[in-house]
N, C-alpha and C positions, 0 to 999 in steps of 0.2 A: 706396907697394908695385913699383915701382918696381928699388927700389934694391936691394930686396930678388932681382931674376932670373927676379922673378914671372915673366911677360911671354914668355920664353923659356920656363921651364919646364912653362906650364900642356897645352900638348901632353904635352908625354913623363908629364904623371903622369894627364892624360887616355885615355893610353894604354895605360898602366898600369893601369887602371881596372879592364881589366876579368878571370878571375882565367886566362882561359890564354892573354893574351901575358902577363901574369905569368909564368905558368909556363911560359913562354915566352923569356921572360929568365932565368928560375935558372940553366932546360938551359944557353942556352948562356954561360951565368957559369960552370957545373959541363964543357960539353965540348968549349966555346969551339967554333973554324964550325962548324960544322953543316950542312946537305945536308936537305934539304926531308925526305925517307926515312929519314935519324935522327929528327931532330924527330918524328917521323912519330910512327915505330919505338914501340910497346907503346903505346898509347894510340886511345885510340875516337875524336876527332877527327881526319877524312882532309884529306890532307897538301893540297887545294884549299880548305881551311876554314884551314889553319896558314897558308896559300902566304898571302889573304888579307888576317889578322892583316898577317904576317912584311909586309907593303904598308902596313898603318898604320904600324904600329909606323916602316919605314922613312919616308912619311911626319911621322912627329912627330922625326924625328931621329937612335931608336933606336938599328935596323939599319943595315951595305948589306951589297950581295952582293952575287960578282963572279963569273964561269962562269972551271971545270975541265972541261971540254970542254962536252960536252949537258948540267950538272950543273950548279944555282947553287948555291951556299956562303954563308949568313948570320955572319954578326958582331955580335957589339957592339959599336955607336961609345960608349968606354968615355968618353968625354967628355963627353956629352951626362950621362948618367947621375951625371954626377961634381958639374957643376953641378944639379943636379935636390940631389944631395941637401948642395950647398954652400945654395941657396932651402933647405933643412928646416933646416939647423942653424944659418943668420938668424932665418928661424923660429922657431927655440925655444929663442932668445937674447932674441928681445925677448917672450916670452908670460913667460919670467924675471924678466929688468924689471920686467914687470910684476902675475909674484908678488911680485913682492917690495919694490915698490911696494906695494903692496897689505895685505901684513902688518904693517911696518911702518905702516898709515897703522891697523891695526885694532888693533893688538897698540897703537899711539901714547905718548908717552911717558910 
């Protein structure tokens, strides 16, 4: 399975397993680089909670922060998302091949 890049993508999948973090990724995809204040706007989640989620995502390599004055701006690391997508594509191809072999076996000659 290492050849599928799963060892590198597993932390990304783990980080995205949380609904709040998945929503933050979606928001960063839609809005681009954003401050914590912007990411918290319209949400019942506190800025402190969002900060904790962003740090989990940073550890997984999904986001990075840069400072603009006193405010941190967070943005996606699109390469990590792309690598995870490639891993899912490879898994999908393996399943398609396995299902094709099963179909041949069941339907027989």
